[in-house]
N, C-alpha and C positions, 0 to 999 in steps of 0.2 A: 318383192320382199326377199331378203337374204335368208338362207336356210339357218335354222337354229343351230348353235354349237352342239356337237355331240356331248352326251353326258360324261361326267368324270367319275371314275370309280377308284376308290382307295383300296388297294390290295395290301394286306398285312402279310408279309412274306418273310419267314425266318431265313437267315442267311444259310442255314444248314440244309435247307430243303433241296430235294432233287427236282422240284416241280416248277421252278421259275420260268423256264422256257415254255412249258405247256400253258401256263396262265398268260404269259405275254402273247403267245400265238392266239389264244382265245380272245383276248382283248382286241388284238388286231383284226381278227375275223368279224368281231362285232362292231368294229369301227368306233370304239369308245376311247376316250382319253384316259390314260392309265397313270396313276400315281402310286408308286411302290414305297411302302414303309418297311424298314428292317431295323434290327437292333444295333447295327454298326454304321458309323458314318461312311459315306461314299466320297471318293475323291471327285466324283462328277456332280455332286449335289450343288456346289456353288454355281456351276454352269447351267444346271437344269433344275432350278428350285421348285418348279411346278411338277416335277416328275419323281423326285426322290425325297423321302423324309426319314428321320431317325426317331425311333420310339423304343421305350423300355416296355416290352410286352408283359412283363411281370407286374407292372404298375399301371393298371387301367386308368387311374386318375390323370397321370401325366400323359398317357396316350390321348385322352380326351382333350387336354389343354393344347397339345400340339395340333390335333385335328381341328379344333375350334379356330385357332389362329390361321391355319391354312384355309379353312372353309370360308373365312371372311374375304380372302383374296381370290380363291379358286373354288367356287361352290361345288360341293360333292353331291352325287346322286345316290351313292351306296358305299358301304364299307364291308369288306369281305375278308375273313380270316380263314386260313387253311388248316390250322391245327388247334389243339385244345386252348392254348394260351392266347393265340391270335383271335380265335372265335369269341373268347370272353372279352378281349379288348374291343373287337369290332362291335359287339353288342352294346357296350358302354358308349362307344362313339356314336352309334346309330341313335341311341336314346337321347344323347345330349344334343344332337343335330336335328332331331325330328325326322330321321330317315327310317325306312322299313328295316326291321331286324327282330331278332329274338329278344325277349326280356333278359336282361343281364343275369338275374338270379337263376334263370333256367340254364343258361350256358355255364354258369358257375357250378350248378349241380351236376350237369353232364360231365364236367371236367374233374369232378371230385368223386372217386369211387364210393366213399362213405355217404356223402350227401345223396348221391344217386341211389344207393341201396335203400336208404331211409325213405326217400320219396316213393320209390317203386313199391316197397313193402307196404307202406301206408295206403297206397292206392290199390293194393291187391294184385299187382303184377307178379307173376311167378318168378321169384328170385331165390337163390340158395340162402339158407340160414347163415347169419354172419355175426361176428363180434368185432368191435373196433378197439384198437389199442394205440396209445400215443407214441409208442416205440416198439421196435421188434423185440426188444428184451422183455417188455411187459407181456407180449403175446404168448410167452411160454405158459401163462396161466389159462390159456383158452380152454373152454369146455366143449367146443365143437367136436362131435365124434369123428373118428377116422373112417374112411379117407377124407382129408380136408385139403384146402388150398390156402396158401399164404400169398398175399399180394400187397404191394405198396399202394397207398391212396393216391400218390402224386405222380407216378411214372406211367408210361404208356408202352404199347407195342409188346406186351408180355414180359417186359424187363422186370426181373425180380419175382415173377410169378412161379410158384413151385407147388407140386402136389406132395403131401406128406401122408404116410400110412401108419405111423406109430410115433411114440414119444421120441425115439432116437432121430428119426428123419425130421420131425418137427424142430428139434433142437438144432440140428445141422442146418436146416433151411432158414431158420431165423438168424443164425449166425451169418450166413451168406447175405441174407436180406439186409441186415444191419450194415454190413460193409458196403453194399450197393447204395444204400440210402446215404451213408456218410460221404460217398463219392459223388453221387449224381442227383440227389434230391434238391429241390429249391429250398431256400430258407424256410424253416418251420415245417418242412415236408417229411418228417420222420414217421408219420402215422402209417399204420398198416391194418389190414383186415385178415382175419382167419374166417374162412367160410366153408360151408358144406361143398364137397365135390359133387358135381352133377355129371353123371355118365351120359353117354349117347353121342351120336354124330353131331358135329358142329357146322353151323351155317353162318354166312355173312350176308347181311342185307344192306345194299346201297340204296338210299332213298332221298327224296326231296319232300320236305314238309311245306305245304302250301295252305295258308290260312288254317293251320292246325291239323290238316288232313295229310296223311302220309301217302305219297306216290312211290311205288317200288320201281326203282330204275333197274335193278338186277338183284337176283337172289343167287348167291354162290354156294355150291357144295364145297366142302373141304374134305376131299376123299381120303387124305391120310389121317389115321386115328390120332387124336390129341388126348392121350391118356396120362401124360406126364412122364417123368417127374418135372420136365419143363414143357413149355407150350409154344414151340417155334411155328410160325406160319410157314406153310410150304406151298401147296397148290390151291388155287381158287379156280373153279370152273362154273360157267353159267351157260345155258339155263340149268336150274336144279333138276336132278333126276328123282327127287323125293316124290312120294305120292302126293297128288293134289290136296288131299286133306291135311297132310303134314305141312305143305307149303302155306295153306291158308291159315293154319294154326300159328305158324311163325310170323306171318304178316300181321295177324290180329294182335298177337302179343307185342310186336314192335310198335304198332299204332297205339296200343294202350300205354306203352312205355313213354312214347313221345308226349302223349297227353298228360301223363302223370308228372313228367319233368316240367311241363309247361312250354314246350317248344312250339313256336308259331310259324316259323319260316326258315327255309334254308336246308342245306345238306345234313344228312345223318348217316353214320356208319354204325351198324348194330350187329353184335355177335350174339348168336342164340344157339341153344342145344335143344334136342328133342329126344324124349324117351317115352316109356309107357305112361308117365305122368303128364305128358303134353310138352308144350314149348316152354323153355326157360330163358329168361333174359340174362345173358352173361355180362355184356358190356354195351353201353350206348355212348356214342360220341357225337357231338353237334358240329361235325366237320365232315369233309369227304374222306374217302379211303386214302390211306397213307402211302408214302413212297411213290414209286412210279406205277403202282398197280392200277391207277385210274386209266392208264393208256390202253387197258384191255377193253374198255367200254367205248363203243361208238354208237351214235344215234342218228336218226333221220334217214332220208333217202340215200342209199349207197353208203351208209355209215359216214356221212359227210361232216357230222358234228362230234367234237370230242366231249368228254364228260365236263371238262373245264369250261367249254363254250356254253353248255347247257346251264351250268351252275352260275356263271357270271351273268348270262342273259336273264336268268330268273331273279338274281339279286337286283337287276336293273328294271325288273318288271316287263321284260320283253318276251317271255315264254308262256304261251297259253294256247293249246295244251302242251304238256311236255312231249317232245317227239319220242316215238318208240325206239327201243334198242334195235340194232341191226339184227336180221333174222338168223344169222349163223351162230353156232356155239363159239365160245371164246374162253381162253384160260390164261392164267399167269402163274408162274412159279418163282418164288423168292429163293435165290441161291444162298443156302445157309453157310454160316461159318462153321466148319467141321471141328476145329480145334483152335486153341489160342496160339498166337505167334505173330510173325510179321508176314503180311500178304505180299507175295511175289508176282503171281500171275494166275490166270485161268487159261489152260491149254485146251484146244479142241473147239474153239468158238466157231470156226468155219464149218466144221463137221456138224455142229449143233444147228447152225443156221440152215444147213442143207437138208435137215430132216423134214419130211413132208408135213405140212401144216404149221410149221414154225414161221412166224413172221418177223421176229426180232430177238436178238440176244444183246442185253445191255449190261456192261460191267460198270458199277457205280462207285467203286472204291479204288483208290490210287495205290500204285506199287509203293511198298515201304510202310503202309499203314499198319499199326499194331491193332490186331483184332482179337476178340473173344466171343465165344458163343453165348447164347442164353444160359442162365438168367442174368449174367453180369452185363451183357450189352444186348441191344435190340436192333442192330443194323445188319444188313445183308450185303453180300458181295455183288449182287446184281439181280437181274430179272430175265426170265424167259417168257415169251409171249407166243400164243398159238391161236389158230382158228380152225374150225372144222365143221363138217356136216352134222356132227352130233357132239354132245358133251363128252362122251366116251372117247371119240376120236381126238378131240382137243386135249383131253387129259393124257392120252397115250403119246401124242406128239411131244408134250412136255417131258414125260418120263424118258422117252427115247433120246431127246436132245440132252437132257441132264446126264444120261449115261455116257455121252460123248465127251463130257467135260472132265478135266482133271484140275483140281484146285491145288495150287502150290503155296504152302505156308511154311515158313522156316522158324 
């Protein structure tokens, strides 16, 4: 008897992502047939109709129609999205085709900061007090006490997020936020939140939800203080050095948040803070960690499996139990945009790569690109990766490597 054909996975992959190669490698490692859907037509689609699709990720109904037509010719075993919009589309596709996946309302709530706050608050998950406004202009009437945070409902990666300490900084922040939303928000995405500022160190939890239960893949410390006025991501290091009681509090709160949102399966990336009041849920996303940060995580014997391999295997029902993360400490640093202008180069990459513990330096932006720091934009110039015997060593390697770099922006 001939072997059965390998399963086919539909990967919803935005054209702007850094991660296409990592997911393609993961599919190859798993021996699955991969069909990639993106927002733009490909010149190769006519020659490879079973491998490339075009979808409007902002319109889940049309994504379902495209997937249903494709599924009749090429049966799919799973649909997987890597960011907020594609996770929502993948959930709709999975429901329509009878495939494993999250309920679409759960992914929609995870991708909308207001709906998420409402569900979490109703379920008793610790979240900051918040107010919702249809536009940034209306948010000037907020009654949330200072210090507070203003944030868009529709954007991600800390774009537009600002701390305000008085009426003057609130007015200025809302003016900036209005301009950001006019430029980058999707249609109808002008809404924003004003919420209580939660002090304390911040953590990131990378997890995998399996039948409603959260498995922690990694708990990251964010050793640089994130006190505002903007909140750029810098260094992530795992394993966490927080007290075990604090770590358990963070994990418990994250599990409660997944349950409150209604997530049943798949990756989650969760931002939390901790202070004398316990663990607080800052943001929850029903997707994996963004950018190239996922490359810091390796699993299984000798670190042989990437995060993407684990996630796609789970989507196809091939991982049980989830392999443990490699035993060494690991860290990643996002190289920030220091000022607005035209990117020319990063000098000193070879010296940074020579720093003990550094395993890679990746520049992800091209020469001549016009760049702006947060809160106007949320992209980074590149990534530094390290490994070490301890989290402290992995962190120090990143700092030493970053000190070797000179960013040239004109």
